[in-house]
C-alpha positions, -999 to +999 in steps of 0.1 A: -428-351-321-425-315-334-417-299-300-390-326-295-375-319-329-375-281-323-358-285-290-331-307-305-325-282-333-321-254-308-295-274-289-276-282-320-277-246-332-265-234-298-236-259-298-225-249-333-226-212-323-203-219-293-179-237-316-179-208-341-174-181-314-146-201-298-128-203-331-129-165-337-097-145-329-098-128-295-092-090-296-084-087-259-059-059-267-085-034-277-083-012-307-063+016-324-073+041-350-043+049-373-039+076-399-013+064-423+008+087-446+028+062-467+020+039-496-012+018-492+007-015-494+031-005-466+002+009-445-016-025-447+015-045-439+023-024-408-013-025-394-016-062-401+017-071-384+009-050-354-025-066-350-009-101-353+018-094-327-004-076-301-040-086-306-049-049-309-074-043-337-062-015-361-086+007-381-063+022-407-070+051-431-044+060-457-041+097-468-014+121-480+004+140-452-013+173-459-047+156-458-040+139-425-029+172-410-061+189-422-082+160-407-064+160-374-070+198-371-106+195-381-112+168-355-093+186-327-124+192-306-134+155-309-105+134-320-112+102-339-076+091-346-051+078-321-018+079-340-005+095-372+021+073-387+042+084-418+042+112-442+066+141-445+077+158-412+067+194-421+029+189-414+038+168-383+059+197-371+030+221-377+006+199-358+031+198-329+034+236-330-004+239-329-008+215-299-026+189-320-002+162-309+013+152-276+048+146-261+061+110-258+096+096-252+100+062-268+119+035-250+145+030-278+151+067-286+189+062-284+188+036-311+177+061-337+199+082-361+207+117-351+183+132-377+154+112-362+162+123-327+166+159-338+131+158-352+118+147-318+139+174-300+128+203-323+091+193-318+095+191-280+089+154-281+057+157-301+068+140-333+097+117-342+115+106-374+107+071-386+124+072-421+141+096-444+142+101-482+156+125-507+136+145-532+142+143-569+125+134-602+124+107-628+115+103-664+104+077-688+134+073-711+114+057-739+089+086-740+117+111-737+135+097-768+102+093-788+094+130-783+130+142-790+133+158-755+166+165-737+176+145-707+169+166-675+196+166-649+189+197-628+159+215-613+167+244-637+162+220-667+125+214-658+114+249-669+126+243-704+096+252-727+102+219-745+087+201-715+053+218-718+026+194-706+053+167-699+057+171-661+035+159-633+038+168-596+015+168-566-003+197-550+015+209-519-018+217-501-025+179-500+009+164-505+039+165-481+061+155-510+051+186-530+054+209-500+089+195-495+095+206-532+081+240-525+103+245-494+133+230-512+132+254-541+128+284-518+158+273-498+180+267-529+170+298-548+155+322-523+118+330-521+115+354-551+136+335-575+121+303-562+086+314-570+097+326-604+109+291-610+077+275-598+056+298-621+078+288-650+074+251-640+037+255-638+035+261-675+050+226-681+028+207-656+000+186-670-015+177-637-012+184-599-020+152-582-034+147-547-007+122-536+030+127-538+039+093-551+013+094-579+036+110-605+059+081-602+031+057-612+021+081-640+057+079-654+056+041-650+023+039-670+035+064-697+009+090-687+036+116-682+072+119-693+086+134-661+075+131-625+087+150-594+087+127-564+109+114-536+135+093-553+126+062-534+091+063-550+106+066-585+129+037-577+100+016-566+082+024-599+113+015-618+111-021-605+081-025-629+094-004-657+131-004-667+126+027-689+124+048-657+155+068-648+158+085-614+176+118-610+192+135-580+191+172-592+226+187-598+219+218-577+213+197-546+180+187-531+158+186-501+148+156-481+121+144-458+120+131-423+089+109-424+074+112-389+050+098-364+029+116-338+004+108-310-029+127-315-040+148-286-072+135-270-067+100-285-093+075-271-068+046-273-037+064-260-020+034-244-024+013-275-011+042-295+020+043-273+025+006-278+024+011-316+048+041-313+074+020-295+068-010-318+071+011-350+106+022-341+120-014-338+141-029-366+115-057-372+087-032-378+109-009-400+121-038-422+085-041-434+092-010-456+116-026-481+095-058-480+066-038-494+086-018-521+092+013-499+129+021-500+133+050-475+162+050-451+148+037-417+154+057-386+166+028-363+204+023-368+199-015-363+175-018-393+193-030-424+194-004-452+173-013-482+194-025-511+175-004-536+174+027-515+192+060-520+225+064-501+219+098-484+255+101-475+264+101-513+235+125-523+240+163-525+215+174-498+207+209-488+207+219-451+169+217-449+155+238-421+128+216-407+119+238-378+113+269-400+095+252-429+074+231-405+062+261-386+026+272-390+034+307-400+059+298-428+041+268-441+007+285-443+023+316-460+041+295-486+010+274-494-011+305-498+014+322-521+018+291-542-020+287-546-025+324-554+005+329-577+011+295-592-018+271-592-045+296-599-026+311-629-033+299-665-009+276-682 
């Protein structure tokens, strides 16, 4: 009887295995490796939606824009990523200039705002705008009043010695947000006066974070009084904390064109192109606001987020994306900031 029972058990096990395997989702679409430069929640939502709609399995890694650029450059001889989605445009522009990304013309290019198309044109088709957002800062009003500090309204206010150890901002070597700040201040004030400002600001900074949005959460949690971020990140934090006030600096401010690039040597290039086209559709771009990211989407047909910043009513500088996204200028500014600002005592 034992041999008979063993044979029956084998048949039953085989039948159960067939049922289990047949119930598993089919990944006939292949795979995609995505480096994501926006907030984790938005990254997950985008990768999940694309998987669901196409059957393509997405391996997503979230990092700040400067970190992704460094990784793409380090992996140039043997690329692991297929597409770089999100993060400020300056490092995307530098990657394009250095031949780390490739040219691609999306099917719906004409549906995009002029600033998104201009990003594509200046990069010779090697990166494209997917959203935009203005730089600014925010503060925790409850902490500000408790410490008897004045309300900051301008960039110039932030170097007031009264704010010593009260300000948090990211490191521009890792963060696209912070590099946007560096380039913005230089464009508003000129390089010498700009660096004098950054040195004075350094004395008031309690921490340089890795990620650009981190200071907004620190303001939310009461870990710092003031945080310098893109305004949409501070607005998102304010949904959890009504004490947060968001400021558009009185002098005017820079802005980002969050971008997307195809990585040269991608192993899953056709799937990356499918994602590229999909990511520029209104349905894909609406996922931002649904996941507490309130940037202005690049497709004209995508509804503007109700909590977003109206860029047409914000005092924006004429930000030179081509110049400050170039390898020569970006590397020089980062080196000078590291040598003359970050490495100095506070």
